C-alpha positions as CSV (number, residue, x, y, z in Angstrom):
1,M,-6.7,20.9,-28.1
2,I,-7.6,17.9,-25.9
3,K,-5.1,16.9,-23.3
4,K,-4.9,13.4,-22.2
5,S,-5.1,13.1,-18.5
6,K,-2.5,10.9,-16.9
7,D,-3.8,7.8,-15.2
8,R,-3.6,8.2,-11.4
9,S,-2.5,4.6,-10.9
10,S,1.1,3.9,-11.7
11,V,3.8,1.3,-11.0
12,V,5.9,2.0,-7.9
13,K,9.1,0.1,-7.2
14,I,9.2,-1.4,-3.7
15,D,12.3,-2.5,-1.9
16,S,12.7,-6.3,-2.2
17,N,13.3,-6.7,1.6
18,L,10.1,-4.8,2.4
19,L,8.2,-6.9,-0.2
20,K,9.4,-10.1,1.5
21,D,8.3,-8.7,4.9
22,V,4.9,-7.9,3.4
23,E,4.6,-11.4,1.9
24,G,5.5,-13.0,5.3
25,F,3.0,-10.8,7.1
26,I,0.2,-11.8,4.8
27,K,1.0,-15.5,5.1
28,Q,0.6,-15.4,8.9
29,E,-2.5,-17.3,9.9
30,K,-4.2,-14.2,11.5
31,N,-3.7,-12.1,8.4
32,K,-4.4,-14.7,5.7
33,F,-8.0,-13.7,5.1
34,K,-7.7,-10.0,6.2
35,F,-5.5,-9.0,3.3
36,V,-6.1,-10.4,-0.2
37,N,-2.8,-9.4,-1.7
38,K,0.4,-7.3,-1.3
39,K,-1.1,-4.3,-3.1
40,Q,-4.1,-4.2,-0.8
41,L,-1.9,-4.4,2.4
42,I,0.4,-1.6,1.1
43,D,-2.5,0.6,0.1
44,I,-4.2,0.2,3.5
45,A,-0.9,0.8,5.4
46,V,0.0,3.9,3.4
47,H,-3.5,5.3,3.7
48,D,-3.5,4.8,7.5
49,Y,0.0,6.3,7.8
50,L,-0.9,9.4,5.9
51,K,-4.2,9.8,7.8
52,K,-2.2,9.6,11.1
53,V,0.5,12.0,9.9
54,R,-2.1,14.6,8.8
55,K,-3.8,14.5,12.2
56,I,-0.5,15.1,13.9
57,T,0.5,18.1,11.7
58,K,-2.9,19.8,12.1
């Protein structure tokens, strides 16, 4: 029997206030070209946070 593997990417609901903050952050002149879109910023921020937390707990 062949099992379908679940796609690793999925939709995640984000608090509307946080999303507004992210949009405002991206619109700032200094960040306008650094971050292409909200998803990229959130991906980078979460990745950096997890990397930092893992270093602390080791």
